[in-house]
PyMOL CGO cylinders between C-alpha atoms (Angstrom):
from pymol import cmd
from pymol.cgo import CYLINDER

trace = [
    CYLINDER, 60.79, -12.94, 7.09, 58.08, -13.10, 9.76, 0.3, 1, 1, 1, 1, 1, 1,
    CYLINDER, 58.08, -13.10, 9.76, 59.16, -13.72, 13.31, 0.3, 1, 1, 1, 1, 1, 1,
    CYLINDER, 59.16, -13.72, 13.31, 57.57, -16.75, 14.95, 0.3, 1, 1, 1, 1, 1, 1,
    CYLINDER, 57.57, -16.75, 14.95, 56.47, -16.19, 18.52, 0.3, 1, 1, 1, 1, 1, 1,
    CYLINDER, 56.47, -16.19, 18.52, 55.44, -18.85, 20.98, 0.3, 1, 1, 1, 1, 1, 1,
    CYLINDER, 55.44, -18.85, 20.98, 52.03, -18.23, 22.47, 0.3, 1, 1, 1, 1, 1, 1,
    CYLINDER, 52.03, -18.23, 22.47, 52.15, -18.95, 26.22, 0.3, 1, 1, 1, 1, 1, 1,
    CYLINDER, 52.15, -18.95, 26.22, 49.72, -21.74, 27.05, 0.3, 1, 1, 1, 1, 1, 1,
    CYLINDER, 49.72, -21.74, 27.05, 47.79, -21.34, 30.26, 0.3, 1, 1, 1, 1, 1, 1,
    CYLINDER, 47.79, -21.34, 30.26, 47.79, -24.49, 32.38, 0.3, 1, 1, 1, 1, 1, 1,
    CYLINDER, 47.79, -24.49, 32.38, 44.23, -25.28, 33.47, 0.3, 1, 1, 1, 1, 1, 1,
    CYLINDER, 44.23, -25.28, 33.47, 43.30, -27.55, 36.32, 0.3, 1, 1, 1, 1, 1, 1,
    CYLINDER, 43.30, -27.55, 36.32, 40.59, -30.00, 35.28, 0.3, 1, 1, 1, 1, 1, 1,
    CYLINDER, 40.59, -30.00, 35.28, 38.49, -31.86, 37.85, 0.3, 1, 1, 1, 1, 1, 1,
    CYLINDER, 38.49, -31.86, 37.85, 35.74, -34.39, 37.36, 0.3, 1, 1, 1, 1, 1, 1,
    CYLINDER, 35.74, -34.39, 37.36, 33.13, -33.76, 40.06, 0.3, 1, 1, 1, 1, 1, 1,
    CYLINDER, 33.13, -33.76, 40.06, 30.58, -36.45, 39.25, 0.3, 1, 1, 1, 1, 1, 1,
    CYLINDER, 30.58, -36.45, 39.25, 30.04, -39.37, 36.88, 0.3, 1, 1, 1, 1, 1, 1,
    CYLINDER, 30.04, -39.37, 36.88, 26.51, -40.82, 36.79, 0.3, 1, 1, 1, 1, 1, 1,
    CYLINDER, 26.51, -40.82, 36.79, 24.82, -43.44, 34.65, 0.3, 1, 1, 1, 1, 1, 1,
    CYLINDER, 24.82, -43.44, 34.65, 21.51, -42.08, 33.41, 0.3, 1, 1, 1, 1, 1, 1,
    CYLINDER, 21.51, -42.08, 33.41, 18.73, -43.91, 31.61, 0.3, 1, 1, 1, 1, 1, 1,
    CYLINDER, 18.73, -43.91, 31.61, 16.15, -42.82, 29.10, 0.3, 1, 1, 1, 1, 1, 1,
    CYLINDER, 16.15, -42.82, 29.10, 13.10, -45.06, 28.80, 0.3, 1, 1, 1, 1, 1, 1,
    CYLINDER, 13.10, -45.06, 28.80, 11.87, -45.81, 25.27, 0.3, 1, 1, 1, 1, 1, 1,
    CYLINDER, 11.87, -45.81, 25.27, 9.07, -48.01, 23.98, 0.3, 1, 1, 1, 1, 1, 1,
    CYLINDER, 9.07, -48.01, 23.98, 11.60, -50.80, 23.40, 0.3, 1, 1, 1, 1, 1, 1,
    CYLINDER, 11.60, -50.80, 23.40, 13.33, -50.49, 26.79, 0.3, 1, 1, 1, 1, 1, 1,
    CYLINDER, 13.33, -50.49, 26.79, 15.96, -48.30, 28.42, 0.3, 1, 1, 1, 1, 1, 1,
    CYLINDER, 15.96, -48.30, 28.42, 18.95, -46.65, 26.77, 0.3, 1, 1, 1, 1, 1, 1,
    CYLINDER, 18.95, -46.65, 26.77, 21.85, -45.89, 29.11, 0.3, 1, 1, 1, 1, 1, 1,
    CYLINDER, 21.85, -45.89, 29.11, 24.36, -43.07, 28.87, 0.3, 1, 1, 1, 1, 1, 1,
    CYLINDER, 24.36, -43.07, 28.87, 26.78, -41.30, 31.20, 0.3, 1, 1, 1, 1, 1, 1,
    CYLINDER, 26.78, -41.30, 31.20, 26.61, -37.77, 32.59, 0.3, 1, 1, 1, 1, 1, 1,
    CYLINDER, 26.61, -37.77, 32.59, 29.86, -36.12, 33.70, 0.3, 1, 1, 1, 1, 1, 1,
    CYLINDER, 29.86, -36.12, 33.70, 30.20, -32.85, 35.62, 0.3, 1, 1, 1, 1, 1, 1,
    CYLINDER, 30.20, -32.85, 35.62, 33.61, -31.17, 35.15, 0.3, 1, 1, 1, 1, 1, 1,
    CYLINDER, 33.61, -31.17, 35.15, 35.28, -28.05, 36.53, 0.3, 1, 1, 1, 1, 1, 1,
    CYLINDER, 35.28, -28.05, 36.53, 38.15, -26.21, 34.80, 0.3, 1, 1, 1, 1, 1, 1,
    CYLINDER, 38.15, -26.21, 34.80, 40.11, -23.33, 36.34, 0.3, 1, 1, 1, 1, 1, 1,
    CYLINDER, 40.11, -23.33, 36.34, 43.44, -21.53, 36.18, 0.3, 1, 1, 1, 1, 1, 1,
    CYLINDER, 43.44, -21.53, 36.18, 43.76, -21.10, 40.00, 0.3, 1, 1, 1, 1, 1, 1,
    CYLINDER, 43.76, -21.10, 40.00, 43.92, -17.35, 39.40, 0.3, 1, 1, 1, 1, 1, 1,
    CYLINDER, 43.92, -17.35, 39.40, 40.32, -16.13, 39.34, 0.3, 1, 1, 1, 1, 1, 1,
    CYLINDER, 40.32, -16.13, 39.34, 39.01, -17.86, 36.20, 0.3, 1, 1, 1, 1, 1, 1,
    CYLINDER, 39.01, -17.86, 36.20, 36.76, -20.92, 36.47, 0.3, 1, 1, 1, 1, 1, 1,
    CYLINDER, 36.76, -20.92, 36.47, 34.18, -22.75, 34.37, 0.3, 1, 1, 1, 1, 1, 1,
    CYLINDER, 34.18, -22.75, 34.37, 31.71, -25.61, 34.78, 0.3, 1, 1, 1, 1, 1, 1,
    CYLINDER, 31.71, -25.61, 34.78, 30.50, -28.05, 32.14, 0.3, 1, 1, 1, 1, 1, 1,
    CYLINDER, 30.50, -28.05, 32.14, 28.18, -31.05, 31.89, 0.3, 1, 1, 1, 1, 1, 1,
    CYLINDER, 28.18, -31.05, 31.89, 28.65, -33.67, 29.18, 0.3, 1, 1, 1, 1, 1, 1,
    CYLINDER, 28.65, -33.67, 29.18, 26.54, -36.68, 28.24, 0.3, 1, 1, 1, 1, 1, 1,
    CYLINDER, 26.54, -36.68, 28.24, 27.52, -39.58, 26.01, 0.3, 1, 1, 1, 1, 1, 1,
    CYLINDER, 27.52, -39.58, 26.01, 27.22, -43.34, 25.63, 0.3, 1, 1, 1, 1, 1, 1,
    CYLINDER, 27.22, -43.34, 25.63, 30.84, -43.80, 26.84, 0.3, 1, 1, 1, 1, 1, 1,
    CYLINDER, 30.84, -43.80, 26.84, 32.51, -42.19, 29.88, 0.3, 1, 1, 1, 1, 1, 1,
    CYLINDER, 32.51, -42.19, 29.88, 35.63, -40.84, 28.06, 0.3, 1, 1, 1, 1, 1, 1,
    CYLINDER, 35.63, -40.84, 28.06, 33.48, -39.07, 25.46, 0.3, 1, 1, 1, 1, 1, 1,
    CYLINDER, 33.48, -39.07, 25.46, 31.26, -37.58, 28.20, 0.3, 1, 1, 1, 1, 1, 1,
    CYLINDER, 31.26, -37.58, 28.20, 34.39, -36.38, 30.05, 0.3, 1, 1, 1, 1, 1, 1,
    CYLINDER, 34.39, -36.38, 30.05, 35.75, -34.75, 26.89, 0.3, 1, 1, 1, 1, 1, 1,
    CYLINDER, 35.75, -34.75, 26.89, 32.44, -32.96, 26.27, 0.3, 1, 1, 1, 1, 1, 1,
    CYLINDER, 32.44, -32.96, 26.27, 32.19, -31.79, 29.89, 0.3, 1, 1, 1, 1, 1, 1,
    CYLINDER, 32.19, -31.79, 29.89, 35.73, -30.35, 30.02, 0.3, 1, 1, 1, 1, 1, 1,
    CYLINDER, 35.73, -30.35, 30.02, 35.28, -28.71, 26.61, 0.3, 1, 1, 1, 1, 1, 1,
    CYLINDER, 35.28, -28.71, 26.61, 32.06, -27.01, 27.79, 0.3, 1, 1, 1, 1, 1, 1,
    CYLINDER, 32.06, -27.01, 27.79, 33.71, -25.98, 31.07, 0.3, 1, 1, 1, 1, 1, 1,
    CYLINDER, 33.71, -25.98, 31.07, 36.57, -24.29, 29.15, 0.3, 1, 1, 1, 1, 1, 1,
    CYLINDER, 36.57, -24.29, 29.15, 34.03, -22.48, 26.96, 0.3, 1, 1, 1, 1, 1, 1,
    CYLINDER, 34.03, -22.48, 26.96, 32.01, -21.29, 29.98, 0.3, 1, 1, 1, 1, 1, 1,
    CYLINDER, 32.01, -21.29, 29.98, 34.96, -19.88, 31.96, 0.3, 1, 1, 1, 1, 1, 1,
    CYLINDER, 34.96, -19.88, 31.96, 34.22, -16.69, 33.91, 0.3, 1, 1, 1, 1, 1, 1,
    CYLINDER, 34.22, -16.69, 33.91, 36.47, -14.21, 35.71, 0.3, 1, 1, 1, 1, 1, 1,
    CYLINDER, 36.47, -14.21, 35.71, 35.62, -13.87, 39.40, 0.3, 1, 1, 1, 1, 1, 1,
    CYLINDER, 35.62, -13.87, 39.40, 36.52, -11.22, 41.98, 0.3, 1, 1, 1, 1, 1, 1,
    CYLINDER, 36.52, -11.22, 41.98, 39.06, -12.37, 44.57, 0.3, 1, 1, 1, 1, 1, 1,
    CYLINDER, 39.06, -12.37, 44.57, 40.50, -10.63, 47.60, 0.3, 1, 1, 1, 1, 1, 1,
    CYLINDER, 40.50, -10.63, 47.60, 43.91, -12.18, 48.15, 0.3, 1, 1, 1, 1, 1, 1,
    CYLINDER, 43.91, -12.18, 48.15, 43.25, -15.85, 48.90, 0.3, 1, 1, 1, 1, 1, 1,
    CYLINDER, 43.25, -15.85, 48.90, 39.56, -15.45, 49.81, 0.3, 1, 1, 1, 1, 1, 1,
    CYLINDER, 39.56, -15.45, 49.81, 36.34, -13.92, 48.52, 0.3, 1, 1, 1, 1, 1, 1,
    CYLINDER, 36.34, -13.92, 48.52, 35.49, -10.21, 49.08, 0.3, 1, 1, 1, 1, 1, 1,
    CYLINDER, 35.49, -10.21, 49.08, 32.15, -10.67, 50.92, 0.3, 1, 1, 1, 1, 1, 1,
    CYLINDER, 32.15, -10.67, 50.92, 29.61, -13.31, 52.05, 0.3, 1, 1, 1, 1, 1, 1,
    CYLINDER, 29.61, -13.31, 52.05, 27.10, -14.65, 49.52, 0.3, 1, 1, 1, 1, 1, 1,
    CYLINDER, 27.10, -14.65, 49.52, 23.90, -16.66, 49.91, 0.3, 1, 1, 1, 1, 1, 1,
    CYLINDER, 23.90, -16.66, 49.91, 22.79, -18.19, 46.62, 0.3, 1, 1, 1, 1, 1, 1,
    CYLINDER, 22.79, -18.19, 46.62, 19.92, -20.44, 45.57, 0.3, 1, 1, 1, 1, 1, 1,
    CYLINDER, 19.92, -20.44, 45.57, 19.99, -22.65, 42.49, 0.3, 1, 1, 1, 1, 1, 1,
    CYLINDER, 19.99, -22.65, 42.49, 17.15, -25.12, 42.07, 0.3, 1, 1, 1, 1, 1, 1,
    CYLINDER, 17.15, -25.12, 42.07, 16.59, -26.87, 45.42, 0.3, 1, 1, 1, 1, 1, 1,
    CYLINDER, 16.59, -26.87, 45.42, 20.17, -26.12, 46.53, 0.3, 1, 1, 1, 1, 1, 1,
    CYLINDER, 20.17, -26.12, 46.53, 20.98, -23.20, 48.80, 0.3, 1, 1, 1, 1, 1, 1,
    CYLINDER, 20.98, -23.20, 48.80, 24.65, -22.35, 49.32, 0.3, 1, 1, 1, 1, 1, 1,
    CYLINDER, 24.65, -22.35, 49.32, 26.42, -20.01, 51.74, 0.3, 1, 1, 1, 1, 1, 1,
    CYLINDER, 26.42, -20.01, 51.74, 29.93, -18.75, 50.91, 0.3, 1, 1, 1, 1, 1, 1,
    CYLINDER, 29.93, -18.75, 50.91, 31.78, -16.73, 53.58, 0.3, 1, 1, 1, 1, 1, 1,
    CYLINDER, 31.78, -16.73, 53.58, 35.22, -15.14, 53.39, 0.3, 1, 1, 1, 1, 1, 1,
    CYLINDER, 35.22, -15.14, 53.39, 37.77, -16.47, 55.88, 0.3, 1, 1, 1, 1, 1, 1,
    CYLINDER, 37.77, -16.47, 55.88, 41.01, -15.11, 57.32, 0.3, 1, 1, 1, 1, 1, 1,
    CYLINDER, 41.01, -15.11, 57.32, 44.30, -16.35, 55.82, 0.3, 1, 1, 1, 1, 1, 1,
    CYLINDER, 44.30, -16.35, 55.82, 45.27, -19.85, 56.94, 0.3, 1, 1, 1, 1, 1, 1,
    CYLINDER, 45.27, -19.85, 56.94, 41.71, -21.12, 57.37, 0.3, 1, 1, 1, 1, 1, 1,
    CYLINDER, 41.71, -21.12, 57.37, 41.70, -23.29, 54.24, 0.3, 1, 1, 1, 1, 1, 1,
    CYLINDER, 41.70, -23.29, 54.24, 38.79, -24.35, 52.05, 0.3, 1, 1, 1, 1, 1, 1,
    CYLINDER, 38.79, -24.35, 52.05, 36.04, -25.60, 54.36, 0.3, 1, 1, 1, 1, 1, 1,
    CYLINDER, 36.04, -25.60, 54.36, 33.86, -27.21, 51.72, 0.3, 1, 1, 1, 1, 1, 1,
    CYLINDER, 33.86, -27.21, 51.72, 32.95, -30.59, 50.30, 0.3, 1, 1, 1, 1, 1, 1,
    CYLINDER, 32.95, -30.59, 50.30, 32.57, -32.20, 46.89, 0.3, 1, 1, 1, 1, 1, 1,
    CYLINDER, 32.57, -32.20, 46.89, 31.57, -29.94, 44.04, 0.3, 1, 1, 1, 1, 1, 1,
    CYLINDER, 31.57, -29.94, 44.04, 31.93, -26.71, 46.02, 0.3, 1, 1, 1, 1, 1, 1,
    CYLINDER, 31.93, -26.71, 46.02, 35.55, -27.54, 46.91, 0.3, 1, 1, 1, 1, 1, 1,
    CYLINDER, 35.55, -27.54, 46.91, 36.38, -28.42, 43.30, 0.3, 1, 1, 1, 1, 1, 1,
    CYLINDER, 36.38, -28.42, 43.30, 35.03, -25.11, 41.96, 0.3, 1, 1, 1, 1, 1, 1,
    CYLINDER, 35.03, -25.11, 41.96, 36.64, -22.96, 44.69, 0.3, 1, 1, 1, 1, 1, 1,
    CYLINDER, 36.64, -22.96, 44.69, 40.07, -24.60, 44.41, 0.3, 1, 1, 1, 1, 1, 1,
    CYLINDER, 40.07, -24.60, 44.41, 40.03, -24.41, 40.59, 0.3, 1, 1, 1, 1, 1, 1,
    CYLINDER, 40.03, -24.41, 40.59, 39.25, -20.69, 40.93, 0.3, 1, 1, 1, 1, 1, 1,
    CYLINDER, 39.25, -20.69, 40.93, 42.25, -20.19, 43.23, 0.3, 1, 1, 1, 1, 1, 1,
    CYLINDER, 42.25, -20.19, 43.23, 40.36, -19.52, 46.46, 0.3, 1, 1, 1, 1, 1, 1,
    CYLINDER, 40.36, -19.52, 46.46, 42.31, -20.90, 49.43, 0.3, 1, 1, 1, 1, 1, 1,
    CYLINDER, 42.31, -20.90, 49.43, 40.45, -19.51, 52.46, 0.3, 1, 1, 1, 1, 1, 1,
    CYLINDER, 40.45, -19.51, 52.46, 36.66, -19.77, 52.57, 0.3, 1, 1, 1, 1, 1, 1,
    CYLINDER, 36.66, -19.77, 52.57, 33.81, -21.19, 54.67, 0.3, 1, 1, 1, 1, 1, 1,
    CYLINDER, 33.81, -21.19, 54.67, 30.83, -22.84, 52.95, 0.3, 1, 1, 1, 1, 1, 1,
    CYLINDER, 30.83, -22.84, 52.95, 27.58, -24.57, 53.83, 0.3, 1, 1, 1, 1, 1, 1,
    CYLINDER, 27.58, -24.57, 53.83, 25.11, -26.39, 51.57, 0.3, 1, 1, 1, 1, 1, 1,
    CYLINDER, 25.11, -26.39, 51.57, 21.47, -26.23, 52.62, 0.3, 1, 1, 1, 1, 1, 1,
    CYLINDER, 21.47, -26.23, 52.62, 18.78, -28.23, 50.84, 0.3, 1, 1, 1, 1, 1, 1,
    CYLINDER, 18.78, -28.23, 50.84, 19.59, -30.51, 47.92, 0.3, 1, 1, 1, 1, 1, 1,
    CYLINDER, 19.59, -30.51, 47.92, 23.13, -31.86, 47.51, 0.3, 1, 1, 1, 1, 1, 1,
    CYLINDER, 23.13, -31.86, 47.51, 22.62, -32.86, 43.86, 0.3, 1, 1, 1, 1, 1, 1,
    CYLINDER, 22.62, -32.86, 43.86, 26.16, -32.47, 42.38, 0.3, 1, 1, 1, 1, 1, 1,
    CYLINDER, 26.16, -32.47, 42.38, 24.94, -30.62, 39.27, 0.3, 1, 1, 1, 1, 1, 1,
    CYLINDER, 24.94, -30.62, 39.27, 22.92, -28.07, 41.27, 0.3, 1, 1, 1, 1, 1, 1,
    CYLINDER, 22.92, -28.07, 41.27, 25.71, -27.65, 43.85, 0.3, 1, 1, 1, 1, 1, 1,
    CYLINDER, 25.71, -27.65, 43.85, 28.31, -26.88, 41.19, 0.3, 1, 1, 1, 1, 1, 1,
    CYLINDER, 28.31, -26.88, 41.19, 26.01, -24.46, 39.35, 0.3, 1, 1, 1, 1, 1, 1,
    CYLINDER, 26.01, -24.46, 39.35, 25.05, -22.76, 42.66, 0.3, 1, 1, 1, 1, 1, 1,
    CYLINDER, 25.05, -22.76, 42.66, 28.75, -22.29, 43.46, 0.3, 1, 1, 1, 1, 1, 1,
    CYLINDER, 28.75, -22.29, 43.46, 29.37, -20.73, 40.05, 0.3, 1, 1, 1, 1, 1, 1,
    CYLINDER, 29.37, -20.73, 40.05, 26.34, -18.46, 40.44, 0.3, 1, 1, 1, 1, 1, 1,
    CYLINDER, 26.34, -18.46, 40.44, 27.63, -17.37, 43.87, 0.3, 1, 1, 1, 1, 1, 1,
    CYLINDER, 27.63, -17.37, 43.87, 31.12, -16.62, 42.52, 0.3, 1, 1, 1, 1, 1, 1,
    CYLINDER, 31.12, -16.62, 42.52, 29.63, -14.59, 39.66, 0.3, 1, 1, 1, 1, 1, 1,
    CYLINDER, 29.63, -14.59, 39.66, 27.71, -12.50, 42.22, 0.3, 1, 1, 1, 1, 1, 1,
    CYLINDER, 27.71, -12.50, 42.22, 30.95, -11.41, 43.93, 0.3, 1, 1, 1, 1, 1, 1,
    CYLINDER, 30.95, -11.41, 43.93, 32.07, -7.81, 43.54, 0.3, 1, 1, 1, 1, 1, 1,
    CYLINDER, 32.07, -7.81, 43.54, 35.57, -6.49, 44.16, 0.3, 1, 1, 1, 1, 1, 1,
    CYLINDER, 35.57, -6.49, 44.16, 36.09, -3.97, 47.02, 0.3, 1, 1, 1, 1, 1, 1,
    CYLINDER, 36.09, -3.97, 47.02, 37.06, -1.33, 44.43, 0.3, 1, 1, 1, 1, 1, 1,
    CYLINDER, 37.06, -1.33, 44.43, 33.77, -1.83, 42.57, 0.3, 1, 1, 1, 1, 1, 1,
    CYLINDER, 33.77, -1.83, 42.57, 31.70, -1.66, 45.78, 0.3, 1, 1, 1, 1, 1, 1,
    CYLINDER, 31.70, -1.66, 45.78, 33.60, 1.43, 47.00, 0.3, 1, 1, 1, 1, 1, 1,
    CYLINDER, 33.60, 1.43, 47.00, 32.94, 3.19, 43.69, 0.3, 1, 1, 1, 1, 1, 1,
    CYLINDER, 32.94, 3.19, 43.69, 29.21, 2.35, 43.83, 0.3, 1, 1, 1, 1, 1, 1,
    CYLINDER, 29.21, 2.35, 43.83, 28.90, 3.58, 47.43, 0.3, 1, 1, 1, 1, 1, 1,
    CYLINDER, 28.90, 3.58, 47.43, 31.14, 6.60, 46.96, 0.3, 1, 1, 1, 1, 1, 1,
    CYLINDER, 31.14, 6.60, 46.96, 33.38, 5.55, 49.86, 0.3, 1, 1, 1, 1, 1, 1,
    CYLINDER, 33.38, 5.55, 49.86, 37.11, 4.88, 50.26, 0.3, 1, 1, 1, 1, 1, 1,
    CYLINDER, 37.11, 4.88, 50.26, 38.18, 1.29, 49.52, 0.3, 1, 1, 1, 1, 1, 1,
    CYLINDER, 38.18, 1.29, 49.52, 39.42, 0.77, 53.13, 0.3, 1, 1, 1, 1, 1, 1,
    CYLINDER, 39.42, 0.77, 53.13, 35.85, 1.15, 54.46, 0.3, 1, 1, 1, 1, 1, 1,
    CYLINDER, 35.85, 1.15, 54.46, 34.48, -1.74, 52.39, 0.3, 1, 1, 1, 1, 1, 1,
    CYLINDER, 34.48, -1.74, 52.39, 37.38, -4.16, 52.99, 0.3, 1, 1, 1, 1, 1, 1,
    CYLINDER, 37.38, -4.16, 52.99, 36.94, -7.10, 55.40, 0.3, 1, 1, 1, 1, 1, 1,
    CYLINDER, 36.94, -7.10, 55.40, 38.30, -6.45, 58.92, 0.3, 1, 1, 1, 1, 1, 1,
    CYLINDER, 38.30, -6.45, 58.92, 41.35, -8.74, 58.60, 0.3, 1, 1, 1, 1, 1, 1,
    CYLINDER, 41.35, -8.74, 58.60, 42.58, -7.03, 55.43, 0.3, 1, 1, 1, 1, 1, 1,
    CYLINDER, 42.58, -7.03, 55.43, 42.33, -3.43, 56.68, 0.3, 1, 1, 1, 1, 1, 1,
    CYLINDER, 42.33, -3.43, 56.68, 45.50, -1.60, 57.60, 0.3, 1, 1, 1, 1, 1, 1,
    CYLINDER, 45.50, -1.60, 57.60, 45.92, -1.23, 61.35, 0.3, 1, 1, 1, 1, 1, 1,
    CYLINDER, 45.92, -1.23, 61.35, 45.96, 2.44, 62.34, 0.3, 1, 1, 1, 1, 1, 1,
    CYLINDER, 45.96, 2.44, 62.34, 47.93, 3.07, 65.51, 0.3, 1, 1, 1, 1, 1, 1,
    CYLINDER, 47.93, 3.07, 65.51, 47.43, 6.34, 67.27, 0.3, 1, 1, 1, 1, 1, 1,
]
cmd.load_cgo(trace, "trace")
């Protein structure tokens, strides 16, 4: 007789970043639908973004969260922050992500905050330059997080010890 095992289900945090009514103009007039931007993450280094469109808001939300789950990516974290600063451009949006010392919190707004918190980042500084279009901001944040490299990866590439590539607040204090 086969043994039945329970598969542990991972609890994902789902956030709706933006709901917008969009119109398409036809010969006979306009047809309206809704666009929803959603973020899904496990608060442990995995996060995804999805955009869904439908005639009704609930259907658009379902599509967006489904696409976000499908597009989940693993990102490099360093404790509660990111390993290094990143400047990323997506469309007309430019985004700066900077690591912060423990206790700083997430200094971000809107879509950036949703993505970072869903990924499990608790200490980071951010700034949006240029367009603040919610879709571009969310995609810029994801692009920036995908660009991150772990200290171990950077140390291996440079041929240096890991301690040399760590941020100053995470290095071990040598007393002598």
